[in-house]
C-alpha positions in Angstrom: 97.0 75.9 141.1 95.0 74.2 144.2 93.0 71.1 143.8 89.8 72.9 145.4 89.8 75.6 143.4 86.3 76.7 142.2 84.8 75.5 139.1 84.9 77.8 136.6 82.0 78.6 134.3 82.1 77.1 130.7 83.0 79.2 127.8 79.2 79.7 126.3 78.5 81.4 129.9 81.2 83.5 130.0 81.0 84.5 126.1 77.5 85.6 126.5 78.1 87.5 129.9 80.9 89.0 127.9 78.7 90.1 124.8 75.3 91.2 126.8 78.4 93.4 129.1 79.3 95.0 125.9 76.2 95.7 124.4 76.3 93.7 121.5 74.4 90.8 120.4 74.9 86.7 119.8 76.6 85.9 116.6 76.3 82.2 115.5 80.0 82.2 114.2 81.5 83.8 117.2 80.0 81.0 119.4 80.9 78.2 117.2 84.9 79.9 117.0 85.0 80.1 121.2 83.7 76.4 121.4 86.5 75.4 119.1 88.8 77.4 120.5 87.9 75.8 123.7 88.1 72.4 122.2 91.6 72.8 120.9 93.1 74.0 124.0 91.8 71.5 125.7 92.8 68.5 123.3 96.1 70.4 122.8 95.5 70.6 119.1 96.4 73.3 116.9 93.2 75.4 115.4 93.1 77.5 112.2 90.1 79.3 112.2 88.8 81.6 109.1 86.5 84.1 110.9 84.7 86.9 108.5 84.6 90.6 109.0 81.9 91.2 111.8 82.1 87.5 113.2 83.9 89.1 116.9 86.6 87.1 116.7 88.6 89.0 119.2 86.0 88.2 121.6 85.8 84.7 120.5 89.5 83.6 121.2 89.7 86.0 124.3 87.1 84.4 126.3 88.4 80.9 126.4 92.1 82.0 126.3 91.1 84.1 129.7 89.3 81.3 131.4 92.5 78.8 130.2 94.6 81.1 131.9 92.5 81.8 135.5 92.0 78.1 135.1 96.3 77.0 134.6 97.6 80.0 136.3 99.5 80.6 133.2 99.3 83.3 130.8 98.4 83.0 126.9 100.2 84.7 124.3 98.1 86.7 121.3 100.3 87.8 118.8 99.4 90.5 116.0 100.7 91.6 113.0 99.9 95.2 113.1 100.0 98.0 115.6 96.3 98.8 115.0 95.3 95.4 116.4 97.1 95.7 119.6 96.1 98.8 120.2 92.7 97.7 119.9 93.1 95.0 121.8 94.9 96.3 124.8 92.8 99.7 124.7 89.6 99.0 124.2 88.7 94.7 124.1 90.4 93.3 126.8 89.9 96.6 129.5 85.8 96.2 128.5 86.0 92.4 128.7 88.0 92.5 131.8 85.2 94.7 133.5 82.6 92.4 132.3 84.0 89.0 133.2 85.5 90.3 136.8 82.5 88.8 138.8 82.6 85.0 137.1 86.4 84.3 137.6 88.8 84.0 140.5 90.1 87.6 139.7 89.9 90.4 137.6 92.0 89.4 134.1 95.1 90.7 134.0 96.5 91.7 130.5 99.9 93.5 129.4 101.5 94.2 126.1 104.9 93.5 125.4 107.1 94.4 122.7 110.5 94.0 121.3 113.6 95.5 123.5 114.2 97.9 120.4 110.6 99.4 121.1 111.6 100.9 124.8 114.1 104.0 125.6 117.5 102.6 127.2 118.1 104.7 129.9 121.9 103.2 129.8 122.1 104.0 126.6 120.3 107.8 126.9 123.2 108.2 129.7 126.0 108.0 127.2 126.9 104.5 128.3 126.5 103.2 124.9 127.9 104.3 121.5 125.8 106.2 119.0 125.7 104.2 115.7 124.8 106.9 113.0 127.1 107.7 110.1 126.0 111.2 109.3 127.9 111.0 105.8 125.0 108.9 104.5 122.5 111.9 105.3 122.4 115.4 103.9 122.6 118.1 106.3 118.4 119.0 106.0 117.9 114.9 108.0 120.4 115.8 110.4 118.7 118.8 111.3 115.6 117.0 111.5 117.2 114.2 113.2 118.4 116.6 115.6 115.2 118.1 116.6 113.8 114.7 116.8 116.2 114.0 119.4 115.8 116.6 121.5 111.8 116.0 121.4 113.0 112.4 122.6 115.3 113.8 125.7 112.3 116.0 126.5 109.9 113.0 126.6 112.0 110.5 128.4 111.6 113.0 131.6 108.0 112.3 131.6 107.4 108.8 130.5 106.0 105.7 132.5 106.6 103.3 129.9 109.4 104.2 127.6 107.5 102.8 124.9 107.7 104.5 121.6 104.5 104.7 120.2 103.8 106.9 123.0 105.6 109.4 121.2 103.3 111.6 118.9 103.9 112.6 116.2 106.5 109.6 115.4 110.2 109.8 115.3 112.7 108.7 113.0 114.4 105.2 113.3 117.7 107.0 113.0 116.9 109.2 116.0 115.4 106.6 118.1 118.3 104.3 117.5 120.2 106.7 119.4 118.2 105.8 122.7 117.9 102.1 122.1 119.1 98.9 122.3 118.4 95.3 120.5 118.3 92.2 123.1 121.4 91.2 122.0 123.2 94.4 122.7 121.6 94.7 126.2 124.1 94.4 128.9 121.1 92.8 131.1 119.4 93.8 133.9 121.8 92.4 136.7 125.0 94.1 135.2 123.4 97.2 133.7 123.3 100.2 136.0 120.0 101.2 134.8 118.5 97.5 135.0 116.5 98.3 138.3 114.4 101.0 136.2 114.7 99.6 132.9 111.8 100.0 130.8 111.7 96.9 128.6 112.3 95.0 131.9 109.3 96.7 133.7 107.4 95.6 130.8 108.3 91.8 130.9 107.3 92.2 134.6 104.0 93.4 134.0 103.8 90.7 131.5 104.6 88.0 133.6 101.6 88.7 135.9 99.2 89.0 133.3 96.6 86.6 132.2 96.9 87.6 128.3 100.0 89.1 126.9 99.9 90.9 123.7 102.6 90.9 121.4 103.7 90.9 117.9 104.2 88.0 115.4 108.1 89.4 114.9 108.7 89.0 118.7 106.9 85.8 119.4 109.0 84.6 116.4 112.2 85.7 118.4 110.9 84.1 121.4 110.7 80.8 119.7 113.7 80.9 117.2 116.1 82.8 119.5 116.0 81.2 122.4 115.8 84.6 124.2 112.9 83.7 126.1 111.6 87.3 126.1 107.7 86.2 126.7 106.6 84.8 130.3 106.3 80.9 130.6 102.8 80.1 128.3 101.4 76.7 126.5 98.5 78.8 124.4 99.2 80.9 122.0 96.7 82.9 119.7 98.1 84.2 116.2 95.4 86.6 114.9 96.4 88.2 111.7 98.0 84.6 110.7 97.8 85.2 107.1 101.0 87.5 108.0 102.8 85.2 110.2 105.1 83.3 107.7 106.1 87.0 106.0 106.5 88.4 109.5 108.8 85.3 110.8 110.7 85.4 107.3 111.6 89.5 108.0 112.9 88.1 111.4 115.4 85.4 110.0 116.2 87.5 107.0 120.1 88.9 107.4 121.8 91.5 105.6 125.7 92.6 104.5 126.4 96.3 103.4 128.7 99.2 103.7 126.4 100.1 106.5 126.5 97.2 108.4 130.3 96.5 108.2 130.8 100.4 108.7 128.7 100.2 112.1 131.1 97.2 113.4 134.3 98.9 112.6 133.1 102.1 114.3 131.8 99.9 117.4 135.3 97.6 117.2 137.9 100.7 116.7 137.5 101.8 120.0 138.5 98.9 121.6 141.0 96.9 119.2 144.3 97.6 117.3 143.8 99.9 114.5 145.2 97.6 112.0 142.7 95.0 112.4 139.9 97.7 112.3 141.4 99.0 108.9 141.6 95.2 108.0 137.9 94.9 108.4 137.1 98.4 107.1 138.9 97.6 103.7 137.0 94.3 103.3 133.7 96.3 103.5 135.2 98.7 100.9 136.2 96.1 98.8 132.3 94.7 99.3 130.9 97.7 98.3 133.2 98.0 95.3 131.8 94.9 94.1 128.2 95.6 95.0 127.9 98.9 93.4 128.7 97.1 90.1 127.3 93.6 90.2 123.6 93.5 88.6 120.6 93.4 91.3 118.5 90.7 91.9 118.8 86.8 92.9 122.2 85.1 93.1 121.8 81.3 91.9 125.5 80.9 91.6 128.5 82.7 94.1 130.6 84.0 91.5 134.5 83.7 92.6 134.7 87.3 93.2 132.0 87.6 95.8 133.0 84.4 97.4 136.6 85.8 98.1 135.0 89.4 99.6 132.6 87.5 101.9 135.7 85.5 102.9 137.6 88.3 103.5 134.8 90.2 105.7 133.9 86.8 107.7 137.3 86.5 108.6 138.4 90.3 109.3 135.3 90.3 111.9 136.5 87.1 113.5 140.2 88.5 113.5 138.4 91.5 115.1 136.3 89.4 117.5 139.2 87.4 118.8 141.1 90.6 119.7 138.5 91.8 121.9 139.1 89.1 124.1 136.5 86.9 126.5 133.0 88.1 126.3 132.5 87.9 130.2 135.9 89.5 130.3 134.7 92.7 132.4 133.1 91.6 135.5 133.8 95.3 137.7 131.1 97.3 139.4 132.7 100.5 138.6 131.3 103.1 136.2 134.7 102.7 133.9 134.0 98.9 133.9 130.1 99.1 133.1 130.9 101.5 130.5 133.6 99.6 128.8 131.2 96.4 129.1 128.4 98.5 127.0 131.0 99.4 124.4 132.3 95.7 124.1 128.8 94.6 123.8 127.9 96.8 121.3 131.1 95.8 119.2 130.5 91.9 120.0 126.6 92.4 118.7 127.7 94.0 115.4 131.1 91.8 114.5 128.9 88.9 114.7 126.2 90.1 112.8 128.8 90.7 110.2 130.8 87.6 110.6 127.7 85.1 110.8 126.1 86.8 107.9 129.2 86.6 105.7 129.2 82.7 106.8 125.4 81.9 106.1 125.6 83.4 102.5 128.3 81.1 101.9 126.7 78.3 103.1 123.6 79.2 101.0 125.6 78.2 97.7 126.6 74.5 99.1 123.7 72.5 98.4 124.3 70.0 95.5 121.1 70.6 93.6 117.9 72.8 93.7 116.1 70.2 95.9 118.7 70.7 98.8 119.1 74.5 98.6 117.8 75.7 101.8 118.5 79.6 101.3 118.2 82.5 99.1 120.8 85.5 98.3 120.0 88.4 96.6 121.5 92.0 95.9 119.1 94.7 96.3 120.4 98.0 94.4 121.0 101.3 95.8 118.2 104.0 96.8 117.1 106.6 98.4 114.9 106.4 101.3 113.4 109.7 102.2 116.3 111.5 102.2 118.6 108.6 103.4 121.0 107.2 100.7 120.6 103.0 101.3 123.8 101.6 99.8 123.7 98.2 97.7 122.9 95.4 99.9 123.0 91.8 99.5 120.6 89.7 101.8 120.1 86.2 102.6 116.6 84.4 103.5 115.5 81.1 103.9 113.0 79.3 101.2 110.9 78.4 103.9 110.1 78.9 107.4 107.7 75.8 107.8 110.1 73.9 109.4 111.5 76.3 111.8 107.4 77.3 112.8 106.4 73.5 112.9 109.8 72.7 115.5 110.0 75.8 117.6 106.7 77.3 117.5 104.1 74.3 117.1 106.2 71.8 118.8 105.3 72.3 122.6 102.7 74.2 122.7 99.1 74.9 121.3 98.6 77.6 118.8 95.4 79.0 117.5 95.4 81.0 113.9 92.7 83.0 112.8 92.0 85.7 110.0 89.3 86.6 107.8 91.4 85.2 105.0 93.2 81.9 105.6 91.1 78.8 103.5 92.4 79.9 100.0 90.9 78.1 96.8 88.3 77.0 99.4 91.1 74.9 101.4 93.7 75.6 104.7 96.4 73.2 103.3 98.3 76.0 101.4 98.3 78.2 104.3 99.1 74.8 106.7 102.2 74.0 104.5 103.4 77.7 105.1 103.2 77.3 108.8 104.6 73.8 108.4 102.1 72.1 109.5 101.4 68.7 108.4 98.4 66.6 107.5 97.7 65.4 111.2 97.9 67.6 114.6 95.6 70.6 113.3 92.0 71.4 112.4 90.7 73.7 109.6 87.4 75.7 110.4 85.4 78.5 108.6 82.8 80.1 110.6 82.0 82.3 107.9 80.7 86.1 107.8 77.7 87.6 109.4 77.5 89.4 106.1 75.2 88.3 103.1 77.4 88.8 100.4 75.4 87.9 97.6 72.8 90.4 98.5 75.1 93.1 100.0 78.1 93.2 97.2 78.9 92.5 93.4 82.0 90.8 92.1 82.7 92.4 88.8 85.2 91.1 86.7 85.9 93.2 83.6 86.4 90.5 81.0 86.2 92.6 77.9 89.6 94.5 78.9 92.9 93.4 77.4 95.3 91.7 79.7 97.2 93.7 81.5 100.9 94.2 80.3 104.4 95.6 81.5 104.4 99.0 80.0 102.4 100.9 82.9 98.3 101.2 83.1 96.4 100.9 80.1 94.2 103.2 78.1 91.2 101.1 78.6 91.7 100.8 82.0 91.5 104.2 82.8 88.7 104.8 80.8 87.0 101.8 82.9 88.2 103.2 86.1 86.5 106.5 85.3 83.2 105.5 84.5 83.0 103.1 87.5 83.9 106.5 89.8 81.5 108.4 87.6 78.8 106.1 88.0 79.6 105.5 91.8 79.9 109.2 92.6 83.1 109.2 93.6 83.5 106.5 96.8 86.0 104.5 95.4 89.1 103.0 97.1 91.6 101.8 94.3 94.0 99.2 95.0 96.8 99.3 92.5 99.4 96.4 92.2 102.4 99.2 92.1 103.1 102.6 93.1 103.7 103.4 89.7 100.2 102.6 88.5 98.4 104.5 91.4 100.2 107.4 90.7 99.5 107.1 86.6 95.7 106.4 87.0 95.8 109.7 89.7 97.3 111.7 87.3 95.0 110.9 84.2 92.0 110.7 86.2 92.5 114.1 88.2 91.9 115.9 84.8 88.6 113.9 83.8 86.8 113.5 87.2 85.0 116.2 89.3 85.4 114.6 92.7 88.5 114.8 94.6 91.1 111.8 94.2 93.8 111.2 96.6 97.0 109.1 96.2 99.0 107.4 98.8 102.3 109.6 99.3 100.4 112.5 99.1 100.3 112.5 103.1 100.6 110.2 106.0 98.4 107.0 104.9 96.3 107.5 108.0 95.6 111.2 107.4 94.4 110.2 104.0 92.1 107.3 105.1 90.6 109.9 107.3 90.1 112.2 104.6 88.5 109.7 102.4 86.0 108.4 105.2 84.9 111.9 105.9 83.8 113.0 102.4 82.0 110.2 100.4 82.6 112.0 97.5 86.4 111.3 97.9 88.6 108.5 96.4 91.7 107.1 97.7 94.2 105.5 95.2 97.4 103.4 96.7 99.2 100.0 96.8 99.8 97.7 99.3 99.5 99.0 102.8 95.6 99.6 101.6 94.5 96.3 100.6 95.1 95.3 104.1 95.0 98.3 106.3 91.6 100.2 105.5 88.2 99.9 107.7 86.0 102.6 105.9 82.2 101.1 106.9 79.5 103.7 105.5 78.8 105.3 102.3 82.0 106.5 101.8 83.1 103.5 100.4 80.8 101.7 98.1 83.5 100.6 94.9 86.9 98.8 95.3 88.9 98.7 92.2 91.7 96.4 91.7 93.9 97.2 88.4 95.1 93.6 88.2 96.0 90.3 89.9 98.3 90.9 92.7 101.0 88.0 91.6 104.4 88.8 93.0 106.8 90.4 90.6 108.7 88.0 88.2 111.8 89.7 89.4 111.0 89.3 93.2 114.2 87.3 94.5 112.3 85.5 97.4 109.2 84.5 95.8 110.9 83.6 92.5 113.2 81.6 94.4 110.7 79.9 96.2 108.7 79.0 93.5 111.5 77.4 91.6 112.3 75.2 94.7 108.8 74.1 95.2 109.3 73.0 91.6 112.2 71.5 91.9 110.6 69.1 94.9 107.7 67.9 92.6 105.2 70.4 93.7 103.4 73.1 91.6 105.5 76.1 92.3 103.3 78.7 90.6 100.3 77.6 92.5 102.0 77.5 95.8 103.6 80.2 95.7 102.2 83.2 93.2 98.6 82.1 93.2 98.8 81.9 96.9 100.4 84.8 97.1 97.5 86.4 94.8 94.4 85.0 96.3 95.6 86.1 99.8 95.9 89.7 98.5 93.1 89.9 96.6 90.8 88.2 99.3 92.1 91.0 101.6 91.4 93.6 99.4 87.8 92.8 98.4 87.6 92.2 102.2 87.7 96.3 102.6 84.0 96.4 101.0 81.9 95.3 103.6 82.9 96.4 107.0 79.3 96.5 108.5 76.1 95.2 108.5 74.8 98.1 106.3 77.3 98.2 103.6 76.6 97.5 99.7 78.6 97.9 96.9 81.0 96.3 94.5 84.4 94.9 94.1 85.6 95.7 90.5 88.6 93.4 88.9 89.5 95.2 85.8 92.5 92.0 85.2 89.9 89.9 82.5 92.3 86.8 83.7 90.3 86.4 86.8 87.7 85.3 84.6 89.4 83.2 81.8 92.9 81.9 83.3 93.0 78.4 84.2 94.1 79.4 87.8 90.6 81.6 88.0 88.7 79.4 89.8 91.3 78.8 92.6 91.7 82.7 93.3 87.5 83.1 92.8 87.1 80.2 95.5 89.5 82.6 97.8 87.1 85.4 97.6 84.0 86.5 99.4 80.9 84.8 97.8 79.6 87.9 96.0 77.2 88.1 93.3 79.2 87.8 90.0 79.0 89.3 86.8 80.7 90.6 84.0 78.7 93.0 82.6 79.9 96.4 82.7 76.1 98.2 82.4 74.7 96.4 85.0 77.5 97.2 87.1 77.2 100.9 86.4 73.7 100.9 86.7 74.0 99.1 90.4 76.6 101.8 91.5 74.1 104.7 90.5 71.3 103.2 92.6 73.7 103.1 95.3 74.7 106.4 94.9 71.0 107.5 95.0 70.4 105.4 98.0 73.1 106.7 99.8 
């Protein structure tokens, strides 16, 4: 930037202009957060900010981020976990903010959204330059027919779209259909090599991002950019991670690999057109051996490598390597003719699938090389065959790291300033638990809780049903069903039921539909978004569901005055990744239960309780039916992670309060 550039207005002035221009009111927590973000950027120190619902945290980080981008001439990356927040930022917050700040900065702030390459239509693949991946044997005829109709709709849409962004397709299409028109970053030929490179939707999105002050992306792409050296994001020195409570889970998903009949079969189909049939058959046979072994093996965590599995993984690895070798040099095709380009596309796709099979098999073998539990770095587990819609998912072997903290510390936090924010970060009253998950030590970062504009003790009640029996493993106890019925009757409906499992949600729905006069919706009856709309539209309606409702529901107003939580949401005891992480923490001298299970539960409890107050006029009750929240030794940690509602264990007081709220509403 030129040395004689004009001095930019301070963050406080820009924030005031933004709030005024958007018709809002100044909030102390928002100002405090904006100042803290500015200070962190200037000092190049990481910052974790807990900002309760209603704080206006988007403006609090966008204003100093835009100022920094204008001052330094570098983009700031904003990463989110959900599509909903991405759309809010790109479709609403950023355009309006750019309008209000345009006259105060050297230029109107520019922004762009950038997603993984798989989210964009690939023109080259659409023109049959790449192989189709699907094996129709996995699908029944009805599924194939439905996919065919989706494929036709994608082809029609492709003629009109200007962005090639999958999210523009409404209604959406299945992954199976979309895969026939998209490629991963590893499968892509590259803009210089691809005949469609000049008009590639993914490359055009990258170009727009390269010219923007703020680039909005997601946690998965942020992880890929940081950890796989693909450089998909423009040059940047500041990252804002919104919905930061989900960062480690999203990063874990990115670095989890899998091996199954399907992944080996895909590699065989892609390579079989280009190499000797005997080599492809060898990989096919190794895949069949793996499938036969997994079909009879018990699902769950694999702590010790059985000899049969070790030999089979080695067979798969070696057969894949033989196919890779037979394909020849990776840069073999350099001609410009149509045949050369098509051959290059086929070879790139084959290399990608074979590399995945080879590297995953080797990674799984390496996972068992540690001398002790302390030295173990990864966990392997078997997921049983199951139906996903009408698709049969075969038994699948997965491998994931026990911790992603080291990766985040080295690859994300190492050479840039990171701002992490969410309504839920200070678990047990401290940021230490989340900081450990992110790989942050004691130094180099600051934690700040800017509070909430809501008066929690006056607007909400936390009721713990301490008189109920502890939840068991045999479904929803009858006493819990009775308690739920009494609370909903007192509230006149208006209840969001958050259950620890889909089985419990359905059991409660079936039992209560016969007893209650209010409409009762259950997740799975329709798309979740439509169910939430129905729930919000009719105050008498109740909605029951599981995990996505704990974090994804925003229903201000009288339609939601009661949040029901059936039990403390600990991970399942047989969850392979959580149980392995808990055991590993214990082996290294820590408290595995508190570091993993209790932290997980505290995060979800806080997110679930956060569904209650979504606007300044909201009032209501969060009812936790699990008595352990009042009696267990860890209850203090969980309670201190929740908003400071007025607390009671008296069911009569709570029912009276709900009746008054219903009368007032």
